[in-house]
Residue, then its C-alpha position, 0 to 999 in steps of 0.5 A: x052823294x055819289x057825285x062827291x066821289x072822285x071819278x078818275x079816267x084811265x088815260x092810255x093808248x091802244x091797249x084794248x087789242x085782240x090776241x090769240x084765240x079771239x080774246x082781248x087783252x085790256x091794259x093801260x099804257x100811260x102817256x106823260x102830259x095826256x089830259x082827259x076831261x069827263x062830265x059826271x051826271x047824277x040823277x036821284x029820285x026818292x029823297x026827302x024834300x030839301x035834303x041835299x038840295x032835293x026838290x019838293x018831289x024828292x029829285x036831285x040832279x048833280x053835274x060835275x066836271x073832272x080833269x085828269x093830267x098824267x104827270x109822270x110814268x114809272x114802270x108802267x104806273x102813272x101818277x095823275x093829278x085830278x081836278x074836280x070842279x064845282x058841283x052843280x045841284x039842280x042847276x045851281x053851283x054849290x060849294x067850291x071845287x075840290x082841291x087837286x088830288x094826286x093818285x098813282x095807277x098801274x097798267x091793270x087799273x089798280x091804285x098803288x101807294x097810299x090809296x092802294x086799298x081804295x076804289x078810284x072810280x074806274x074799271x080794274x082790268x082782268x088778269x088774262x085776256x077775255x073773250x066776248x061773254x066772259x066776266x071778271x070781278x072787282x071793286x065798285x067803280x064809284x069811288x066807294x060811294x056805292x056803299x061799303x062791302x060792295x063788289x062789281x061783276x064786269x062782262x065783256x060784250x064786244x067791240x062796237x062803233x058808238x058815236x063814230x068811235x070804236x069802243x069796248x062794251x062792258x056790262x056791270x052788275x053791282x052788289x052791296x049791302x046798301x043797294x038792292x040792284x045795280x046795273x049799267x054799261x061802260x064804254x071804253x075807247x079801243x084807241x086809248x082804253x079811256x072811259x068814253x061814257x058810262x051809265x049805271x042805275x042803282x036801286x036802293x031804299x031811303x034809310x030815313x023813309x024806307x021809300x024806294x030811291x033810284x040813282x042814275x050815274x053817267x060819265x061822258x068824255x069831253x074834248x075839253 
């Protein structure tokens, strides 16, 4: 289940900026003590009835809250403590909150240390400044839940105003052996490079029945 993945927001300040040639440099600059709250939603259709709490018509809605706190910054890399709340499945609390998880992220969005080979649920920024329309590749920003052996292509669509906030708009195209197609849009706030919101739709096949299965995953940054 995708909502079981740890989705870790970038916690940064004023790091999506225009440079020479009309390109934009995307980097993370972390601040000790900064806190980001995210709400994660996942809606699945095509599940076998009852599996994982699915309804009789094969639907499952999942909601979770996460809170990330920057505990320290060393040479541009931040160590964050991530708390994932109790999952809500079809409106009913299930299980218990996950234990807090400590991760370290550098200014490019790369995990470092023991988790360096894992995707931690956020965009990895390109090495060089990018212009509108340019693309770069990276691992899935889904905590690995999109399936093994997958990759993502990110395309910078420009800066726009969304809900009164200046955001960088990034289109994403996902490819994995398990997913037939996956597309979506990420919105990163220009002011701090953190995730403001995102929506990704994954189309796959139910491994038990062969029937089409769709997952729509959303993330939204909350004030608290």
